[in-house]
KOLMI-642490 format. One record per residue (C-alpha): residue number from 0; residue in one letter; x, y, z. Coordinates in pm, whole numbers, plus 50000, padded with zeros to 5 digits. Layout:
! KOLMI-642490
<r><k>NUM</k><r>A</r><c1>X</c1><c2>Y</c2><c3>Z</c3></r>
...
//
This chain:
! KOLMI-642490
<r><k>0</k><r>M</r><c1>11463</c1><c2>41949</c2><c3>61513</c3></r>
<r><k>1</k><r>S</r><c1>11460</c1><c2>42327</c2><c3>61511</c3></r>
<r><k>2</k><r>K</r><c1>11216</c1><c2>42538</c2><c3>61714</c3></r>
<r><k>3</k><r>H</r><c1>11149</c1><c2>42909</c2><c3>61668</c3></r>
<r><k>4</k><r>Y</r><c1>10962</c1><c2>43142</c2><c3>61900</c3></r>
<r><k>5</k><r>A</r><c1>10745</c1><c2>43448</c2><c3>61859</c3></r>
<r><k>6</k><r>S</r><c1>10482</c1><c2>43604</c2><c3>62080</c3></r>
<r><k>7</k><r>A</r><c1>10213</c1><c2>43870</c2><c3>62052</c3></r>
<r><k>8</k><r>N</r><c1>09979</c1><c2>44064</c2><c3>62276</c3></r>
<r><k>9</k><r>W</r><c1>09675</c1><c2>44283</c2><c3>62216</c3></r>
<r><k>10</k><r>E</r><c1>09526</c1><c2>44552</c2><c3>62440</c3></r>
<r><k>11</k><r>G</r><c1>09168</c1><c2>44675</c2><c3>62403</c3></r>
<r><k>12</k><r>N</r><c1>08903</c1><c2>44592</c2><c3>62148</c3></r>
<r><k>13</k><r>L</r><c1>08974</c1><c2>44505</c2><c3>61786</c3></r>
<r><k>14</k><r>V</r><c1>08913</c1><c2>44844</c2><c3>61624</c3></r>
<r><k>15</k><r>K</r><c1>09061</c1><c2>45080</c2><c3>61884</c3></r>
<r><k>16</k><r>G</r><c1>09314</c1><c2>44846</c2><c3>62044</c3></r>
<r><k>17</k><r>K</r><c1>09680</c1><c2>44797</c2><c3>61971</c3></r>
<r><k>18</k><r>G</r><c1>09927</c1><c2>44518</c2><c3>61992</c3></r>
<r><k>19</k><r>K</r><c1>10284</c1><c2>44414</c2><c3>61949</c3></r>
<r><k>20</k><r>Y</r><c1>10475</c1><c2>44105</c2><c3>61851</c3></r>
<r><k>21</k><r>T</r><c1>10820</c1><c2>43992</c2><c3>61952</c3></r>
<r><k>22</k><r>L</r><c1>11060</c1><c2>43766</c2><c3>61765</c3></r>
<r><k>23</k><r>K</r><c1>11255</c1><c2>43593</c2><c3>62040</c3></r>
<r><k>24</k><r>T</r><c1>11582</c1><c2>43516</c2><c3>61861</c3></r>
<r><k>25</k><r>S</r><c1>11647</c1><c2>43867</c2><c3>61731</c3></r>
<r><k>26</k><r>G</r><c1>11452</c1><c2>44049</c2><c3>62000</c3></r>
<r><k>27</k><r>Y</r><c1>11273</c1><c2>44244</c2><c3>61729</c3></r>
<r><k>28</k><r>V</r><c1>10948</c1><c2>44404</c2><c3>61847</c3></r>
<r><k>29</k><r>G</r><c1>10686</c1><c2>44527</c2><c3>61600</c3></r>
<r><k>30</k><r>S</r><c1>10350</c1><c2>44693</c2><c3>61641</c3></r>
<r><k>31</k><r>L</r><c1>10006</c1><c2>44584</c2><c3>61524</c3></r>
<r><k>32</k><r>K</r><c1>09690</c1><c2>44790</c2><c3>61464</c3></r>
<r><k>33</k><r>Y</r><c1>09348</c1><c2>44727</c2><c3>61317</c3></r>
<r><k>34</k><r>S</r><c1>09396</c1><c2>45010</c2><c3>61067</c3></r>
<r><k>35</k><r>S</r><c1>09722</c1><c2>44863</c2><c3>60935</c3></r>
<r><k>36</k><r>R</r><c1>09549</c1><c2>44530</c2><c3>60878</c3></r>
<r><k>37</k><r>F</r><c1>09210</c1><c2>44629</c2><c3>60738</c3></r>
<r><k>38</k><r>E</r><c1>09267</c1><c2>44984</c2><c3>60615</c3></r>
<r><k>39</k><r>D</r><c1>09550</c1><c2>45170</c2><c3>60441</c3></r>
<r><k>40</k><r>D</r><c1>09750</c1><c2>45265</c2><c3>60751</c3></r>
<r><k>41</k><r>K</r><c1>10118</c1><c2>45178</c2><c3>60698</c3></r>
<r><k>42</k><r>S</r><c1>10233</c1><c2>45275</c2><c3>61049</c3></r>
<r><k>43</k><r>A</r><c1>10230</c1><c2>44918</c2><c3>61184</c3></r>
<r><k>44</k><r>S</r><c1>10254</c1><c2>44558</c2><c3>61067</c3></r>
<r><k>45</k><r>S</r><c1>09986</c1><c2>44295</c2><c3>61024</c3></r>
<r><k>46</k><r>P</r><c1>09980</c1><c2>43917</c2><c3>61057</c3></r>
<r><k>47</k><r>E</r><c1>09951</c1><c2>43901</c2><c3>60677</c3></r>
<r><k>48</k><r>E</r><c1>10266</c1><c2>44106</c2><c3>60635</c3></r>
<r><k>49</k><r>L</r><c1>10449</c1><c2>43871</c2><c3>60870</c3></r>
<r><k>50</k><r>I</r><c1>10325</c1><c2>43572</c2><c3>60668</c3></r>
<r><k>51</k><r>G</r><c1>10452</c1><c2>43743</c2><c3>60353</c3></r>
<r><k>52</k><r>A</r><c1>10792</c1><c2>43797</c2><c3>60515</c3></r>
<r><k>53</k><r>A</r><c1>10806</c1><c2>43435</c2><c3>60629</c3></r>
<r><k>54</k><r>L</r><c1>10711</c1><c2>43297</c2><c3>60288</c3></r>
<r><k>55</k><r>S</r><c1>10940</c1><c2>43523</c2><c3>60085</c3></r>
<r><k>56</k><r>S</r><c1>11232</c1><c2>43446</c2><c3>60319</c3></r>
<r><k>57</k><r>C</r><c1>11174</c1><c2>43072</c2><c3>60310</c3></r>
<r><k>58</k><r>F</r><c1>11125</c1><c2>43072</c2><c3>59933</c3></r>
<r><k>59</k><r>S</r><c1>11443</c1><c2>43275</c2><c3>59870</c3></r>
<r><k>60</k><r>M</r><c1>11654</c1><c2>43044</c2><c3>60085</c3></r>
<r><k>61</k><r>A</r><c1>11505</c1><c2>42729</c2><c3>59933</c3></r>
<r><k>62</k><r>L</r><c1>11543</c1><c2>42861</c2><c3>59578</c3></r>
<r><k>63</k><r>A</r><c1>11908</c1><c2>42946</c2><c3>59639</c3></r>
<r><k>64</k><r>H</r><c1>11958</c1><c2>42589</c2><c3>59760</c3></r>
<r><k>65</k><r>G</r><c1>11769</c1><c2>42434</c2><c3>59469</c3></r>
<r><k>66</k><r>L</r><c1>11968</c1><c2>42633</c2><c3>59215</c3></r>
<r><k>67</k><r>D</r><c1>12294</c1><c2>42545</c2><c3>59389</c3></r>
<r><k>68</k><r>Q</r><c1>12202</c1><c2>42175</c2><c3>59390</c3></r>
<r><k>69</k><r>A</r><c1>12138</c1><c2>42202</c2><c3>59013</c3></r>
<r><k>70</k><r>G</r><c1>12492</c1><c2>42338</c2><c3>58970</c3></r>
<r><k>71</k><r>N</r><c1>12402</c1><c2>42706</c2><c3>58934</c3></r>
<r><k>72</k><r>T</r><c1>12478</c1><c2>42893</c2><c3>59255</c3></r>
<r><k>73</k><r>P</r><c1>12293</c1><c2>43225</c2><c3>59248</c3></r>
<r><k>74</k><r>E</r><c1>12463</c1><c2>43554</c2><c3>59328</c3></r>
<r><k>75</k><r>K</r><c1>12143</c1><c2>43691</c2><c3>59480</c3></r>
<r><k>76</k><r>V</r><c1>11774</c1><c2>43605</c2><c3>59522</c3></r>
<r><k>77</k><r>E</r><c1>11522</c1><c2>43883</c2><c3>59595</c3></r>
<r><k>78</k><r>T</r><c1>11163</c1><c2>43787</c2><c3>59667</c3></r>
<r><k>79</k><r>S</r><c1>10862</c1><c2>43996</c2><c3>59763</c3></r>
<r><k>80</k><r>A</r><c1>10516</c1><c2>43875</c2><c3>59864</c3></r>
<r><k>81</k><r>V</r><c1>10178</c1><c2>44039</c2><c3>59813</c3></r>
<r><k>82</k><r>V</r><c1>09936</c1><c2>43883</c2><c3>60060</c3></r>
<r><k>83</k><r>T</r><c1>09565</c1><c2>43938</c2><c3>59987</c3></r>
<r><k>84</k><r>L</r><c1>09326</c1><c2>43952</c2><c3>60283</c3></r>
<r><k>85</k><r>T</r><c1>08966</c1><c2>43940</c2><c3>60162</c3></r>
<r><k>86</k><r>S</r><c1>08622</c1><c2>43920</c2><c3>60313</c3></r>
<r><k>87</k><r>T</r><c1>08472</c1><c2>43582</c2><c3>60220</c3></r>
<r><k>88</k><r>D</r><c1>08149</c1><c2>43399</c2><c3>60300</c3></r>
<r><k>89</k><r>N</r><c1>08330</c1><c2>43247</c2><c3>60599</c3></r>
<r><k>90</k><r>G</r><c1>08475</c1><c2>43576</c2><c3>60729</c3></r>
<r><k>91</k><r>F</r><c1>08810</c1><c2>43724</c2><c3>60640</c3></r>
<r><k>92</k><r>G</r><c1>09071</c1><c2>43500</c2><c3>60484</c3></r>
<r><k>93</k><r>I</r><c1>09404</c1><c2>43506</c2><c3>60308</c3></r>
<r><k>94</k><r>T</r><c1>09291</c1><c2>43418</c2><c3>59958</c3></r>
<r><k>95</k><r>E</r><c1>09610</c1><c2>43463</c2><c3>59758</c3></r>
<r><k>96</k><r>I</r><c1>09980</c1><c2>43526</c2><c3>59790</c3></r>
<r><k>97</k><r>L</r><c1>10179</c1><c2>43648</c2><c3>59492</c3></r>
<r><k>98</k><r>L</r><c1>10552</c1><c2>43581</c2><c3>59513</c3></r>
<r><k>99</k><r>K</r><c1>10770</c1><c2>43790</c2><c3>59284</c3></r>
<r><k>100</k><r>T</r><c1>11130</c1><c2>43681</c2><c3>59267</c3></r>
<r><k>101</k><r>S</r><c1>11434</c1><c2>43808</c2><c3>59079</c3></r>
<r><k>102</k><r>V</r><c1>11741</c1><c2>43589</c2><c3>59069</c3></r>
<r><k>103</k><r>W</r><c1>12095</c1><c2>43675</c2><c3>58965</c3></r>
<r><k>104</k><r>V</r><c1>12225</c1><c2>43344</c2><c3>58831</c3></r>
<r><k>105</k><r>K</r><c1>12443</c1><c2>43246</c2><c3>58535</c3></r>
<r><k>106</k><r>G</r><c1>12455</c1><c2>42941</c2><c3>58311</c3></r>
<r><k>107</k><r>L</r><c1>12092</c1><c2>42835</c2><c3>58340</c3></r>
<r><k>108</k><r>D</r><c1>11822</c1><c2>42837</c2><c3>58074</c3></r>
<r><k>109</k><r>D</r><c1>11482</c1><c2>42983</c2><c3>58160</c3></r>
<r><k>110</k><r>K</r><c1>11294</c1><c2>42653</c2><c3>58128</c3></r>
<r><k>111</k><r>K</r><c1>11513</c1><c2>42483</c2><c3>58391</c3></r>
<r><k>112</k><r>F</r><c1>11500</c1><c2>42793</c2><c3>58610</c3></r>
<r><k>113</k><r>Q</r><c1>11119</c1><c2>42798</c2><c3>58600</c3></r>
<r><k>114</k><r>E</r><c1>11107</c1><c2>42426</c2><c3>58688</c3></r>
<r><k>115</k><r>I</r><c1>11329</c1><c2>42478</c2><c3>58991</c3></r>
<r><k>116</k><r>A</r><c1>11131</c1><c2>42786</c2><c3>59100</c3></r>
<r><k>117</k><r>A</r><c1>10797</c1><c2>42604</c2><c3>59068</c3></r>
<r><k>118</k><r>K</r><c1>10927</c1><c2>42306</c2><c3>59265</c3></r>
<r><k>119</k><r>T</r><c1>11055</c1><c2>42545</c2><c3>59533</c3></r>
<r><k>120</k><r>K</r><c1>10717</c1><c2>42721</c2><c3>59555</c3></r>
<r><k>121</k><r>T</r><c1>10547</c1><c2>42400</c2><c3>59663</c3></r>
<r><k>122</k><r>G</r><c1>10840</c1><c2>42254</c2><c3>59855</c3></r>
<r><k>123</k><r>C</r><c1>10958</c1><c2>42518</c2><c3>60097</c3></r>
<r><k>124</k><r>P</r><c1>10836</c1><c2>42458</c2><c3>60455</c3></r>
<r><k>125</k><r>V</r><c1>10632</c1><c2>42779</c2><c3>60478</c3></r>
<r><k>126</k><r>S</r><c1>10456</c1><c2>42705</c2><c3>60148</c3></r>
<r><k>127</k><r>K</r><c1>10367</c1><c2>42363</c2><c3>60285</c3></r>
<r><k>128</k><r>A</r><c1>10218</c1><c2>42529</c2><c3>60594</c3></r>
<r><k>129</k><r>L</r><c1>10004</c1><c2>42754</c2><c3>60372</c3></r>
<r><k>130</k><r>T</r><c1>09845</c1><c2>42484</c2><c3>60157</c3></r>
<r><k>131</k><r>G</r><c1>09497</c1><c2>42633</c2><c3>60208</c3></r>
<r><k>132</k><r>T</r><c1>09603</c1><c2>42949</c2><c3>60023</c3></r>
<r><k>133</k><r>T</r><c1>09665</c1><c2>42999</c2><c3>59652</c3></r>
<r><k>134</k><r>I</r><c1>10030</c1><c2>43090</c2><c3>59599</c3></r>
<r><k>135</k><r>N</r><c1>10122</c1><c2>43232</c2><c3>59258</c3></r>
<r><k>136</k><r>L</r><c1>10476</c1><c2>43291</c2><c3>59137</c3></r>
<r><k>137</k><r>E</r><c1>10643</c1><c2>43534</c2><c3>58900</c3></r>
<r><k>138</k><r>A</r><c1>11010</c1><c2>43437</c2><c3>58864</c3></r>
<r><k>139</k><r>V</r><c1>11269</c1><c2>43608</c2><c3>58647</c3></r>
<r><k>140</k><r>M</r><c1>11642</c1><c2>43571</c2><c3>58600</c3></r>
<r><k>141</k><r>V</r><c1>11839</c1><c2>43894</c2><c3>58596</c3></r>
//
């Protein structure tokens, strides 16, 4: 079993406060602000951005493995995530995540590639943790 650790703190009220998160293994510390989460301030991170990083990382690793297991080891997998935070009847919620992936791989037809990518989208551990959110995928071979 593998365990991973992160922590966060927040000082002050929601709108005027500030926070930070720490990733224990790397020691990376990032900042959080209301305006970077709910407005267009790009000076800090948000929980949604961290979820996007987690999902795109997990998906890229799992896709590389799935392609390799099918006999087509990729040279590179690049994945980005667009995480949509929307006001709903039940408050704010993550309503959609769009994964966009480009894969440098040889010797594979697009149909098989799309099958492996779709299977990976539902099978990677972070995707499984986000089953309450719609995850869409755009996958291309380069």
